[in-house]
DRENNUMAR-989354 format. One record per atom (N, C-alpha, C, CB): x, y, z. Coordinates in steps of 0.001 Angstrom, whole numbers, padded with zeros to 6 digits, always signed. Glycine has a CB too. Example, Ala and Ser with C-alpha at 12.3 -4.5 7.8 and 13.67 -1.06 7.14 Angstrom:
% DRENNUMAR-989354
+013190-005690+007800+012300-004500+007800+013200-003300+007800+011308-004473+009046+012850-002250+007080+013670-001060+007140+012900+000030+007870+014084-000598+005725
This chain:
% DRENNUMAR-989354
+091914+091966-205906+092670+092692-205029+093658+093094-205670+093042+092100-203942+094197+094768-205851+095268+095197-206111+096183+095474-205190+095108+096003-206701+097547+095136-205518+098685+095124-204511+099643+096235-204888+099464+093705-204479+099487+097336-204115+100112+098432-203915+101588+098149-204750+100169+098731-202304+101417+099102-205897+102938+098791-206416+104173+099451-205900+103028+099089-207797+104145+099998-204491+105357+100564-203586+105731+100016-202859+105315+101498-202955+104616+098815-202301+105469+097506-201521+105478+096419-202168+104961+097025-200195+106106+096237-203231+105825+094660-203935+106656+093753-202588+106826+094376-205975+107765+094159-202077+108103+093535-201245+107989+092828-199933+108491+093877-201301+106796+093400-199675+105798+092635-198935+104690+091515-199212+105223+093444-198524+104393+092014-200415+103673+091273-201400+104511+089465-201751+103696+092458-202890+105188+089940-202108+106149+088925-202415+106938+088034-201404+107025+089538-203102+107160+088682-200268+107361+088026-199079+106199+086641-198243+107463+089306-198250+105103+087435-198136+103751+086725-197890+103644+085400-198783+102481+087756-198267+103479+085884-200046+103444+084711-200674+104279+083562-200796+103309+084974-201559+105665+083927-200873+106311+082908-200376+106406+082321-198858+107357+083190-200751+106226+083144-198097+105864+082473-196760+104619+081454-196422+105669+083541-195911+103625+081752-197136+102521+081129-197050+102514+080113-197862+101553+081846-197213+103206+079883-199017+103872+078559-200108+103820+077418-199538+105443+078611-200553+103403+076184-200065+103987+074633-199534+105206+074240-200618+102558+073218-199614+105191+074703-201254+106409+074062-202308+107335+075574-202632+105550+073220-204150+108409+075466-202815+109190+076837-203495+108328+076852-205154+111418+076512-203681+108576+077988-205212+107772+079329-206350+108630+079368-207115+107424+080997-205894+108327+079058-208602+108720+080157-209883+108288+081703-209969+108077+079603-211196+109188+082110-210290+108755+083958-210408+107634+084046-211382+110159+085129-211132+107170+083139-212514+106026+082800-212625+104872+082724-212005+106129+082161-212847+104883+081944-211192+104163+082019-209718+103846+082550-208910+104346+081707-209107+105166+083102-208787+104827+084328-207726+104243+085674-208515+106348+084813-206847+104207+085521-209489+103875+086522-210514+102247+086879-210330+104246+085889-212077+102015+085494-210372+100145+085373-211177+099621+085805-209099+099310+082561-212249+100371+085629-208189+099453+085892-206862+100040+087625-206589+099913+084505-205239+100906+087923-207208+101030+089792-206850+100771+090502-207777+102398+090457-206479+100306+090087-209131+099958+090812-210617+101297+091154-211564+099140+092390-210314+101377+091304-212597+101956+091630-213649+102798+092902-213348+100993+091745-214680+102418+093909-212618+103052+094846-212545+104103+095353-211559+102328+095424-212650+104192+094260-211060+105302+094070-209313+106427+093456-210351+104584+092476-207488+107477+094078-209434+109095+093704-209925+109848+092648-209184+110071+094977-209773+109285+091131-209264+109209+089943-208620+110863+090166-208322+108561+088513-209551+111721+090057-209624+113223+089850-209905+113712+090794-208749+113797+090314-211576+113486+092243-208609+113863+092994-207647+113731+092830-206337+113484+093872-207831+112062+092382-206085+111585+092013-205034+112717+090674-204106+110083+091577-205555+112682+089613-205291+112969+088680-204431+114870+088819-204304+112244+087144-205070+115681+090170-204701+116990+090290-204646+116651+091163-203229+117845+090978-206070+115858+091772-202858+115777+092867-201947+115618+091760-200473+114288+094102-202379+114612+090846-200646+114163+089779-199708+115198+089151-199390+113202+088863-200156+116465+088737-200223+117469+087929-200010+118439+088588-198899+118121+087643-201333+118559+089710-199582+119789+090458-198708+118845+091052-197501+120773+091907-199700+117935+091582-197492+117058+091738-195739+117336+090609-195050+115194+091801-195666+117299+089330-195597+117471+088090-194949+118754+087218-194566+116824+087412-195628+119710+088019-195292+121081+087201-195172+121401+087146-193464+122498+088109-196137+122019+085825-193023+122236+086111-191786+121411+085737-190942+122395+087178-191630+120379+085819-191286+119873+085709-190135+119243+084013-189944+118801+086928-190045+117944+083850-188847+117826+082424-188648+117102+081752-190251+116741+082172-187114+116386+082610-190936+115983+082240-192511+116399+082565-193052+115115+082363-193127+116419+082039-194056+117002+082862-195282+116049+082410-196726+118863+082402-195501+115941+083630-197741+115738+083169-198724+116891+082295-199981+115162+084189-199015+116358+081462-200934+117341+080877-201059+116490+080147-202766+117830+079900-199498+117838+080217-203754+117052+079763-205113+117404+078478-205535+117322+080672-206338+116546+077636-206048+117010+076148-205772+117035+075787-207679+115549+074979-204507+117243+075864-208665+116921+075981-210319+115974+077114-210187+116150+074496-211182+114959+077164-210383+114584+078243-211314+112638+078578-210307+114608+077399-213540+113245+077958-208890+112043+078328-207809+112915+078970-206751+111065+076900-207128+112083+079667-205553+112267+080452-204703+111590+079572-203474+111740+081842-205100+112287+079786-202372+111739+079281-200720+112454+079642-199500+111749+077721-200537+111466+079756-198775+112543+080220-197156+112814+078915-196800+111681+081156-195537+114165+078885-196321+114438+077868-195767+115246+078514-194376+115191+076901-196786+115561+077350-193136+116547+077361-192101+118069+077828-192403+116568+076024-191609+118391+078771-191777+119762+079320-192284+120536+077703-191863+120465+081072-191260+121909+077369-193023+122343+076343-192904+123110+076184-191529+122985+076142-193998+123735+076726-191199+124145+076755-189852+123289+076509-188526+124627+077894-189760+122113+076936-188498+121563+075974-187890+120438+074841-187863+121473+076429-187293+120697+074144-188632+120081+072987-188918+119896+072177-188041+120560+072421-189721+121346+071920-187438+121240+070919-186399+120481+071304-185355+122434+070538-185907+119723+072535-185203+118939+072764-183867+117699+071600-184233+118307+074657-183607+117110+071321-185672+116205+070931-185932+115962+069566-186264+115953+071586-186565+116898+068851-186155+117458+067587-186504+116470+066313-185573+119255+067660-186062+116550+066978-184168+115381+065755-183375+114134+065797-183967+114989+066018-181688+113767+066726-184498+112300+066871-184997+112175+066249-186523+111843+068558-184998+113352+065649-186821+112906+065752-187987+113026+064265-188090+113605+066723-188973+112295+063976-189216+112554+061900-189321+113417+061762-190045+111367+060740-190012+114379+060952-189549+115681+060327-190066+115639+060082-191758+115900+058808-189245+115972+060132-192630+115882+059318-193861+116288+058127-193972+116414+059797-194754+115748+057164-194794+116717+055590-195025+117421+056090-195994+115931+053973-195561+118865+054918-195251+120141+055432-196304+120096+054583-197301+121710+055415-195745+120226+055432-198574+120439+054818-199717+121533+053671-200068+120607+055776-200427+121329+052790-201027+122834+051856-201404+123447+052521-202056+122857+050529-202182+124847+051317-201689+125804+052477-203036+125126+052271-204346+127762+051983-203437+124244+051081-205019+123237+051591-206015+122992+052161-206690+122666+051826-205953+121928+052786-205299+121285+053873-205279+121967+055169-205669+120813+053927-204140+122921+054938-205121+124030+056483-204821+124809+056660-206256+125562+056201-203286+125093+056035-206749+125807+055803-207582+124806+056081-208876+126444+054497-207337+123579+055602-209006+122254+055485-209857+122031+057146-209960+120792+054489-208989+122165+057983-208618+121650+059316-208676+122839+059945-209083+121009+059894-207375+123600+059502-208697+124953+061023-209274+125087+060353-210576+127029+061267-208251+125034+059499-211506+125265+059538-213086+123977+060243-213761+125460+057903-213742+122680+059815-213122+122177+060670-213402+122087+062283-213104+121529+060181-213295+122323+063120-212247+122704+064355-211871+123532+064858-213061+123440+064339-210529+124696+064084-213643+125536+064792-214379+125067+064398-215584+126932+064617-214145+124341+063357-215884+123967+063255-217516+122953+063126-217848+124406+062375-218231+122075+064207-216848+120618+063944-217350+120425+064765-218678+119450+064423-216191+119382+064263-219652+118785+063217-219437+119130+062003-220194+117646+063499-219540+119173+060737-218948+119995+059470-219193+118979+058070-218946+121393+059480-218045+118803+057510-220208+117829+056345-220172+118722+055067-218799+117699+055577-222226+117708+054148-218976+118236+053435-217830+119483+052438-218501+116918+052530-217027+119659+052256-220196+120464+051630-220413+121591+052547-220204+120273+051018-221491+121854+053886-220656+123316+054683-220140+123627+054403-219138+123429+056046-220005+122783+054560-217802+123414+054330-216287+124124+052929-216223+122159+054353-215041+123288+051645-216907+123660+050481-216824+125233+050730-217253+122741+049516-217664+125185+050901-218509+126650+050982-219397+127999+052069-218558+126152+051855-221220+127501+052859-217844+128310+053834-217187+128875+053022-215870+127406+055233-216822+128004+052219-214704+127876+051449-214065+128726+050053-214058+126827+051450-214190+128373+050038-215537+128749+048194-215526+128365+047097-215127+129594+047830-215083+126747+046970-214869+126098+046597-214369+124869+047165-214230+126589+046384-213677+123980+045736-214135+122661+046082-214969+121988+046776-213407+121625+044377-215889+121102+047913-213322+120370+048363-211859+119017+047224-211947+119738+050424-211820+118792+047271-210855+117348+046551-210505+116078+047597-210760+117320+046051-208756+115023+047382-211303+113645+048090-211176+113658+049025-209931+112410+046986-211021+113992+048454-208647+114260+049358-206785+114812+050279-207056+115256+048732-205432+116165+050134-207701+116987+051703-207507+116646+052623-208056+118244+051871-207853+115597+052675-209043+115076+054044-209638+113714+054100-208843+114863+054078-211477+113154+053509-208285+111916+053572-207862+112012+054243-206605+111278+052315-207814+113263+053790-205539+113510+054473-204500+114335+056026-204410+114109+053536-203855+114828+056169-205360+114946+057619-205801+114094+058059-206222+115716+057957-206574+113022+058030-207062+111395+058454-207325+110675+058882-205958+110456+057056-207985+110624+057481-205380+109961+057987-204231+110400+059186-203440+109915+057027-203412+111896+059211-203423+112529+060191-202418+112151+061757-202854+114258+059960-202405+111386+061552-204620+111314+062934-205111+112593+063454-205631+110852+063826-204057+113827+062825-205628+114879+063301-206456+115249+062968-208019+115872+062972-205775+114345+062189-208533+114340+061465-209629+113368+061692-210324+114424+060311-209466+113255+061517-211601+112120+061945-212463+111768+061347-213643+112260+063115-212797+110996+060952-214165+110418+060781-215688+110970+061722-216537+108872+060950-215832+111386+061984-217545+111657+063019-218042+111783+063037-219851+112828+063347-217273+110530+061700-220243+110080+062046-221268+110922+060895-222027+110209+063567-221573+110674+060455-223548+111226+059161-223804+112428+059760-225206+109743+057831-224291+113052+059188-225552+114107+059424-226236+114026+059081-227912+115119+058682-225518+114003+059980-228747+113825+059631-229965+114778+058955-230888+113501+060572-230423+114920+057696-230620+115483+056412-230561+114378+055325-231014+116026+056160-229099+115199+054321-231596+114191+053005-231712+114116+052331-230152+114901+051700-232959+113134+052246-230355+112693+051592-229215+111938+052925-227910+114232+050666-228642+112407+054071-228308+111974+055319-227885+112450+054853-225577+109678+055581-228664+113590+054650-225639+113378+054567-224297+113133+055845-223338+114436+053903-223883+112710+055671-222241+112447+056574-220703+113699+056847-220202+111602+055741-219399+113663+058256-220318+114830+059297-220035+114676+059689-218439+114670+060788-221097+115357+060075-217757+115376+060195-216096+116241+061371-216114+116059+058791-215095+115317+062224-214855+116500+063571-214706+116211+063896-213154+116139+065257-215911+116840+064508-212592+116563+064998-211529+115543+065880-211268+117429+065389-211216+115180+066339-209955+114143+067255-209611+114392+068381-209057+113348+066782-208903+113717+069670-209172+114019+070838-207833+114277+070322-206334+112628+071842-207617+113562+069013-206212+113500+068685-204924+115537+068017-204489+111946+067315-204844+115631+067367-205476+117473+067027-205066+117859+068068-205206+118533+066029-205952+117708+069358-205932+118466+070470-205760+118398+071246-204254+118035+071354-206863+117349+071118-203769+116829+071858-202574+117654+070977-201421+114977+071831-202429+117316+069295-201493+117901+068475-199888+119367+068887-200593+117489+066174-199437+120239+069011-201511+121897+069290-201373+121933+070470-201477+122931+068708-202373+121338+071149-201410+121616+072698-201153+122509+073416-202276+122412+072874-199710+121849+073135-203755+122582+073257-204651+121317+074519-205734+123100+071521-205203+121751+075696-206150+120918+076389-206849+120712+076038-207951+121145+077424-206905+121708+075000-208555+121473+074461-210134+122921+073434-210137+121499+076042-211626+122598+072697-211377+123458+071398-211777+124581+071763-211951+123123+070638-212944+125011+073050-212067+126448+073595-211932+126879+073607-210719+126646+074879-212383+126037+073749-210097+127063+073394-208511+127360+072091-208123+126360+073854-207102+126885+071413-208705+127731+069488-208797+129006+070231-208169+128187+068371-210986+129574+068918-207440+131147+069334-207316+132023+068595-208214+131731+069083-205870+133401+068532-208858+133992+068144-209747+134722+067308-209242+134480+068929-210401+135137+066040-209970+136562+065138-209204+137414+065840-208147+137781+064743-210372+138225+067213-208523+139262+067370-207820+138431+067960-206780+140446+068109-208415+137342+068571-206773+136204+068950-205245+136437+067966-204166+134319+068775-205562+135978+066401-205182+135334+065114-204048+137034+064687-203788+133963+063392-204979+137802+064810-204420+138885+064156-204092+139683+064984-202838+139706+063975-205411+139893+066726-203085+140538+067396-202193+139469+066822-200730+140613+069192-202680+138192+066654-201067+137314+066765-199680+137657+065414-199260+135511+067066-199788+138245+064171-199715+138649+063304-199230+137436+061826-199518+138972+063886-197838+136793+062362-200299+135103+061637-200085+135221+060773-201175+133510+062751-200274+136464+060164-201735+136772+059304-202699+138040+058380-202835+136712+060004-203642+137556+057112-202604+138535+056050-202500+138671+055685-203760+138216+054916-201635+139718+054837-204124+140276+054621-205373+139102+053883-206604+141609+053644-205030+138437+052726-205951+137169+052814-206506+136330+053681-206829+136638+052362-206048+136087+054409-205918+134851+055612-206014+135500+056684-207042+134459+056491-204287+136622+056987-207182+137405+057553-207929+137295+057124-209299+138548+057434-207454+137427+056080-209661+137258+055477-210891+135791+055368-211659+137764+054217-210669+134981+055469-210817+133458+055310-210971+133239+056537-211629+132541+055122-209594+133909+057668-210188+133258+059262-210919+133773+059403-212001+133554+060720-210218+134932+058708-212849+136008+059355-213639+134729+059037-214431+137757+058810-213942+134728+057224-214635+133512+057085-215975+132353+057849-216079+132843+055763-216045+132009+058040-214611+130373+059149-214447+130436+059975-215134+129933+059980-213154+131589+060715-214809+131531+062281-215655+131902+062220-216869+132437+063427-215142+132625+061273-217129+133555+061406-218644+132339+060835-219745+135330+060119-218694+131439+059871-218967+130674+059238-219781+130803+058054-220716+130385+059996-220313+132168+057344-220487+132656+056705-221055+131817+055369-220570+134009+056926-220949+131634+054119-221482+130913+053055-221351+131704+052175-222184+129492+053217-221685+131605+050801-221687+132825+049396-222537+131385+048682-222304+134842+048437-221460+130786+048507-223609+129989+047184-224030+130553+045883-224054+129532+047287-225298+131718+045772-224130+132386+044389-225009+132417+043645-223518+134332+044602-226049+132174+043538-222450+132223+042363-221344+131291+042016-221130+132678+042488-220185+130882+040578-220350+129406+040278-220093+128718+041491-218992+129313+038607-219377+127660+041509-219445+126808+041959-218050+126283+041402-216885+125848+042365-218303+126278+042082-216173+126332+041815-214708+124918+041895-213994+127308+042850-214045+123930+041284-213495+122863+041714-212840+122866+041993-211053+121914+040695-213260+122823+043292-210822+122928+043571-209430+121773+043754-208806+123659+044604-209177+121163+043526-207700+120219+043897-207077+120227+044812-206183+119817+043119-206700+119348+045897-205850+119828+047129-205080+120450+047318-204044+119106+047737-204809+120212+045660-202702+121113+046002-201956+122017+045112-201849+120727+046340-200942+122422+044895-203077+123917+043991-203210+125282+044377-202624+124308+043885-204658+125157+046107-203022+126111+046188-202740+126009+047338-201403+126834+046371-203947+125577+047336-200763+125349+048230-199184+126663+048012-198516+123961+047556-197992
């Protein structure tokens, strides 16, 4: 079936509406045809839906419809409450987001303690962290990175939108311990001189 080149907006809108997951421009183009100006259609749809109950958003290199952010509270009673992450998992997720791709050893060096295998498992089960290949260094350690689902869940268009230390401090989200941890995480500084500690995922909840 050939899409009318004079009506690309409806074609792109229909594909996005029916999609079960966010789509890249190439995936959209595979449905509507190479002759369709997908980027232009996405821009027009974004403008058309601005201020309405649903909106078209970009998360990384993928696009999808979602409920407008200021209306999300209307749907909370119909959604399953996610399991609360342990502090170890939160810190591991933050380090991964700011330093990806990052190895387990690098995460442990920044945190100053070893992480249990279950910590990364929880983040991967949540769909926020994924294996990102092996580093070409001795031992070829596995690296980890965040996923498009991570960007979607936290409402980020890209990792460039991650808050800095000043933003977190201004929002009152950092106590002195958290601030020290954030500064170490974002600076990537590691102190390898002390004794390693082993921490189970639930020890610091």
